[in-house]
C-alpha positions as CSV (number, residue, x, y, z in Angstrom):
1,M,292.1,39.0,249.0
2,H,295.4,39.1,250.9
3,L,294.8,42.8,251.4
4,L,291.4,42.0,253.0
5,I,292.9,39.3,255.3
6,G,295.7,41.7,256.2
7,C,293.2,44.3,257.2
8,G,291.4,41.9,259.5
9,A,288.8,40.1,257.3
10,R,288.0,36.7,258.6
11,P,287.5,33.9,256.1
12,C,285.3,32.0,258.6
13,L,282.5,34.5,258.4
14,V,279.3,33.3,256.6
15,T,276.2,34.7,255.1
16,D,272.7,34.2,256.5
17,V,272.5,30.8,254.7
18,G,276.0,29.7,255.7
19,W,278.0,30.5,252.6
20,T,281.7,31.1,253.2
21,P,284.2,32.9,250.9
22,A,285.0,29.5,249.6
23,H,281.4,29.0,248.5
24,F,281.5,32.2,246.5
25,A,284.9,31.4,245.0
26,A,283.6,28.0,243.9
27,E,280.5,29.4,242.4
28,C,282.5,31.8,240.2
29,G,285.3,29.4,239.4
30,H,288.0,31.4,241.2
31,L,290.6,28.7,241.6
32,N,293.3,31.2,242.8
33,V,291.0,32.4,245.6
34,L,290.3,28.8,246.7
35,R,294.0,28.2,246.8
36,A,294.6,31.3,248.9
37,L,291.9,30.4,251.3
38,H,293.3,26.9,251.6
39,A,296.8,28.4,252.2
40,L,295.3,30.5,255.0
41,H,293.7,27.3,256.5
42,A,290.2,28.5,256.0
43,A,287.5,25.9,256.3
44,I,287.0,25.2,252.6
45,D,285.0,22.1,253.3
46,A,282.3,23.8,255.5
47,P,278.7,23.0,254.5
48,D,276.1,25.7,254.2
49,F,272.7,25.6,255.9
50,F,271.5,23.2,253.2
51,G,274.5,20.9,253.4
52,D,276.3,22.1,250.2
53,T,280.0,22.4,250.4
54,P,282.1,24.6,248.1
55,K,283.0,21.5,246.2
56,R,279.3,20.8,245.5
57,I,278.8,24.4,244.4
58,A,281.7,24.1,242.0
59,Q,280.2,20.8,240.6
60,I,276.8,22.5,240.1
61,Y,278.4,25.3,238.1
62,G,280.7,23.0,236.2
63,H,284.0,24.4,237.4
64,R,286.1,21.2,237.0
65,A,289.4,22.7,238.0
66,C,287.9,24.0,241.3
67,V,286.3,20.6,241.9
68,A,289.6,18.8,241.3
69,F,291.5,21.2,243.6
70,L,288.8,20.9,246.3
71,E,288.9,17.1,246.1
72,E,292.6,17.2,247.1
73,A,292.3,20.1,249.5
74,E,289.4,19.0,251.6
75,P,291.2,16.0,253.2
76,E,294.2,18.4,253.9
77,C,291.8,20.8,255.5
78,R,290.3,18.1,257.7
79,D,293.8,16.8,258.6
80,H,294.9,20.3,259.6
81,R,291.8,20.8,261.7
82,R,292.4,17.4,263.4
83,A,296.1,18.1,264.1
84,A,295.2,21.5,265.5
85,E,292.6,20.0,267.8
86,Q,295.1,17.3,269.0
87,N,297.7,20.0,269.8
88,G,295.1,22.2,271.5
89,L,295.3,25.0,269.0
90,Q,292.3,27.3,268.4
91,L,291.4,27.8,264.8
92,D,289.4,30.8,263.5
93,E,286.7,28.6,261.9
94,R,283.6,29.5,264.0
95,D,281.4,32.5,263.5
96,P,279.3,32.8,266.7
97,D,276.7,35.0,265.0
98,W,276.2,32.4,262.3
99,D,276.0,29.6,264.9
100,A,273.2,31.5,266.7
101,K,271.4,32.3,263.4
102,K,271.6,28.7,262.3
103,R,270.1,27.5,265.6
104,E,267.3,30.1,265.2
105,L,266.6,28.9,261.7
106,E,266.6,25.2,262.8
107,L,264.1,26.0,265.5
108,S,261.8,27.9,263.2
109,L,261.5,25.0,260.7
110,P,258.6,22.6,261.2
111,S,259.5,19.3,262.8
112,P,259.6,16.4,260.3
113,S,257.4,14.4,262.6
114,K,254.8,17.1,262.8
115,N,253.4,17.9,259.4
116,T,250.9,20.7,260.0
117,N,249.9,21.0,256.3
118,K,248.1,17.7,256.0
119,K,244.4,17.6,255.6
120,K,242.4,15.2,257.7
121,K,240.8,12.5,255.7
122,R,237.1,11.7,256.2
123,N,236.2,8.1,256.9
124,G,232.5,7.9,256.8
125,G,231.4,6.2,253.6
126,P,229.8,8.1,250.7
127,A,229.5,11.8,250.8
128,K,226.2,13.1,252.2
129,L,224.3,15.7,250.3
130,K,222.7,18.5,252.3
131,Y,219.3,20.0,251.5
132,T,218.1,17.2,249.3
133,K,214.3,16.8,248.9
134,E,212.6,13.6,248.1
135,R,210.9,13.4,244.8
136,K,207.4,12.2,244.6
137,A,206.7,9.8,241.8
């Protein structure tokens, strides 16, 4: 991983659903990769498009050591981000392509207030039968 970073790889880049390298490391239980990403000040607490953080992914896959590490590292990550912001430092945490894709996905989803899949209910008493003939007794 250090070779990739040395050649210009950016740990802030994400997939089409917002997964960072930390999400993949957490999924596979690669604690050393999570530690390296944290040492590089990568955003190891970033949620994906569905709100899942690397810590949640590690929980889902049962990687207890990764969960324990991320529980300690996430506050440090937030503190580093806050300190950088206060000092006016730019962090390489944003992926403009992902930001645009996320916005596009958000706009394509149906609005929660407008459910277009609902069927209209009929309010008109009992159902009417068509083409019924009266019987003569």
